[in-house]
C-alpha positions in Angstrom: 0.0 0.0 0.0 1.5 3.3 -1.0 1.3 6.3 1.3 0.5 9.4 -0.9 1.8 11.9 1.7 4.9 10.0 2.9 6.9 13.2 3.6 4.2 14.5 6.0 3.9 11.2 7.7 7.6 11.0 8.3 7.4 14.5 9.8 4.6 13.5 12.1 6.6 10.5 13.2 9.6 12.7 14.0 7.4 15.1 16.0 5.9 12.2 17.9 9.3 10.9 18.7 10.4 14.3 20.0 7.3 14.7 22.1 7.5 11.3 23.6 11.2 11.6 24.4 10.6 14.9 26.2 7.7 13.3 28.1 9.9 10.4 29.2 12.3 12.8 30.7 9.5 14.8 32.4 7.7 11.7 33.7 10.4 9.1 34.5 7.8 6.9 36.1 6.3 6.4 32.6 9.6 6.0 30.8 9.1 2.3 29.9 5.7 2.9 28.4 6.8 6.1 26.6 9.9 4.4 25.2 7.7 1.7 23.8 5.5 4.2 22.1 8.5 6.0 20.7 9.7 2.7 19.3 6.3 2.2 17.7 6.5 5.6 16.0 10.0 4.9 14.8 8.9 1.5 13.4 6.0 3.1 11.6 8.3 5.8 10.1 10.5 3.1 8.8 7.5 1.3 7.3 6.3 4.5 5.6 9.8 5.3 4.2 10.1 1.7 2.9 6.5 1.7 1.5 5.8 -1.3 3.7 2.5 -0.3 5.4 0.4 -3.2 6.5 -3.1 -3.4 4.9 -5.5 -2.1 7.5 -8.2 -4.6 6.5 -5.9 -7.5 7.4 -4.4 -6.0 10.5 -5.7 -7.4 13.8 -6.2 -4.5 16.2 -6.3 -5.2 19.9 -9.1 -3.9 22.0 -8.0 -1.0 24.3 -7.7 -1.9 28.0 -9.3 0.8 30.0 -9.3 -1.2 33.2 -5.8 -0.6 34.8 
């Protein structure tokens, strides 16, 4: 699947990376979770850049867990 606005998506990924990195410094108690999210955005950026985006119709999305 081709991403028509790849440049913008890579910019968004970079912005998210920067925000999450700053948040992990500000909230050290959440560093593990924020680092995981940062890695997810980095992985997505790599997928966008390599035109390797999974097809959403075949992706299995997990249900959000609102009960902590």
